[in-house]
C-alpha positions in Angstrom: 38.6 7.0 -32.8 39.9 10.3 -34.3 41.4 10.5 -37.7 45.2 10.8 -37.9 46.8 13.8 -39.5 50.5 13.9 -40.4 53.0 15.6 -42.6 55.6 13.8 -44.7 58.7 15.5 -46.1 59.3 14.5 -49.7 61.5 15.5 -52.6 58.4 17.3 -54.1 57.5 19.2 -50.9 55.6 18.6 -47.7 52.8 16.0 -48.2 49.8 16.3 -45.9 48.1 13.0 -44.9 44.9 12.1 -43.2 43.9 8.5 -42.3 41.4 6.4 -40.5 43.6 3.7 -38.9 45.5 2.3 -42.0 43.1 3.7 -44.6 44.3 6.8 -46.4 41.5 9.3 -46.8 43.5 12.2 -48.1 46.9 13.2 -49.4 47.8 16.6 -50.8 50.6 19.1 -51.3 48.5 22.1 -50.3 47.0 22.2 -46.8 45.5 20.3 -43.9 42.3 22.4 -44.3 41.9 21.2 -47.9 42.3 17.6 -46.7 39.6 18.1 -44.0 37.3 19.7 -46.5 37.5 16.7 -48.8 36.1 14.3 -46.1 32.5 13.2 -45.9 30.5 14.3 -42.8 30.9 11.0 -41.0 34.7 10.9 -41.1 34.9 14.7 -40.3 32.8 14.1 -37.2 35.4 11.7 -35.8 37.7 14.6 -35.0 41.4 14.8 -35.6 44.7 13.9 -33.9 48.1 15.1 -35.2 50.7 12.4 -35.2 54.4 12.3 -36.3 53.8 9.5 -38.8 50.9 7.2 -39.8 51.9 3.5 -39.4 52.3 1.6 -42.6 51.3 4.6 -44.8 54.3 6.8 -44.0 56.7 3.8 -44.4 55.2 2.9 -47.8 55.6 6.6 -48.9 59.2 6.5 -47.8 59.7 3.3 -49.8 58.1 5.0 -52.9 60.4 8.0 -52.7 63.4 5.7 -52.1 62.7 4.0 -55.5 60.2 1.3 -54.9 57.5 2.9 -57.0 55.1 0.0 -56.4 55.1 0.5 -52.7 52.2 2.9 -52.8 50.0 0.1 -54.2 50.0 -1.3 -50.7 48.1 1.7 -49.3 44.4 1.2 -48.8 42.3 4.3 -49.7 38.8 5.6 -49.5 37.2 8.9 -50.6 33.7 10.2 -51.2 32.6 10.8 -54.8 30.1 10.0 -57.5 30.1 6.6 -59.1 32.0 7.7 -62.2 34.7 9.3 -60.1 34.9 6.1 -58.0 35.3 4.0 -61.2 37.9 6.5 -62.6 39.9 6.4 -59.3 39.8 2.6 -59.3 41.1 2.6 -62.9 43.9 5.1 -62.0 45.1 2.7 -59.3 45.6 0.1 -62.0 48.0 2.2 -64.0 51.4 0.8 -63.2 54.3 3.0 -62.2 56.3 4.0 -65.2 53.2 4.0 -67.4 50.8 6.7 -68.4 47.2 6.7 -69.6 45.3 9.3 -71.6 42.2 11.0 -70.3 40.2 9.3 -73.1 41.6 5.8 -72.1 40.7 6.6 -68.5 37.1 7.4 -69.4 37.0 4.1 -71.4 38.4 2.1 -68.4 35.9 3.8 -66.1 33.1 2.5 -68.2 32.1 5.7 -70.1 34.2 6.2 -73.3 32.5 9.5 -74.1 33.1 11.0 -70.7 36.6 12.4 -71.3 35.9 15.6 -69.5 34.4 13.7 -66.6 37.7 11.7 -66.5 39.6 15.0 -66.2 37.2 16.2 -63.5 37.8 12.9 -61.6 41.5 13.7 -61.7 40.9 17.2 -60.4 38.6 16.0 -57.6 41.0 13.3 -56.5 41.7 13.9 -52.8 44.3 11.2 -52.5 47.0 12.5 -54.9 50.0 10.3 -55.6 48.5 7.1 -54.2 45.5 7.4 -56.5 47.9 8.3 -59.2 46.2 11.1 -61.2 49.7 12.2 -62.2 49.9 9.2 -64.5 47.0 10.6 -66.6 48.0 12.6 -69.6 46.6 14.1 -72.8 46.1 12.1 -75.9 49.5 12.4 -77.7 51.4 12.4 -74.5 51.3 16.1 -73.4 51.3 16.2 -69.6 48.0 18.1 -69.2 47.2 19.6 -65.9 48.1 18.8 -62.3 46.7 20.6 -59.2 50.1 21.0 -57.7 51.9 22.2 -60.8 53.4 20.6 -63.8 56.9 20.5 -62.4 55.7 18.1 -59.6 53.8 16.0 -62.1 56.9 15.8 -64.3 59.1 15.0 -61.3 56.8 12.1 -60.3 56.7 10.7 -63.8 60.5 10.9 -64.1 60.9 9.3 -60.7 58.7 6.4 -61.9 60.5 6.1 -65.3 57.6 7.2 -67.5 59.6 10.2 -68.9 
């Protein structure tokens, strides 16, 4: 069965989605090509079908932007990556909406307290932005740090969630 590709209009711009049934494989604010490039070979080989919305996932994103910031917790995800990145992404999903975590704390929760740079790298490699909430990871001391889609979008998301 081909992967589903869809676009979702949001207050922070057009969100590109790619999913296998009800499992989100990619979410970005840049391009469908970047989503496809983030897939592993097995998923990529399934082919693609454009759809107007992806059942469950699109509805939960609508709920999130309507104010239910916990709605995205109901979205199942999967992405390829090394073990530390997998551990970091799992730790990111445990950061509740309205809260932030430092890169150092993320490294600790991912099982390697000294791997602060690797924690930042896991954020940068995250192919499922928003749902794997790398926007909730900030510098020690509270400075926002980086965000692939621009600090204004990171700040908007954190304000929307009540963290700022």
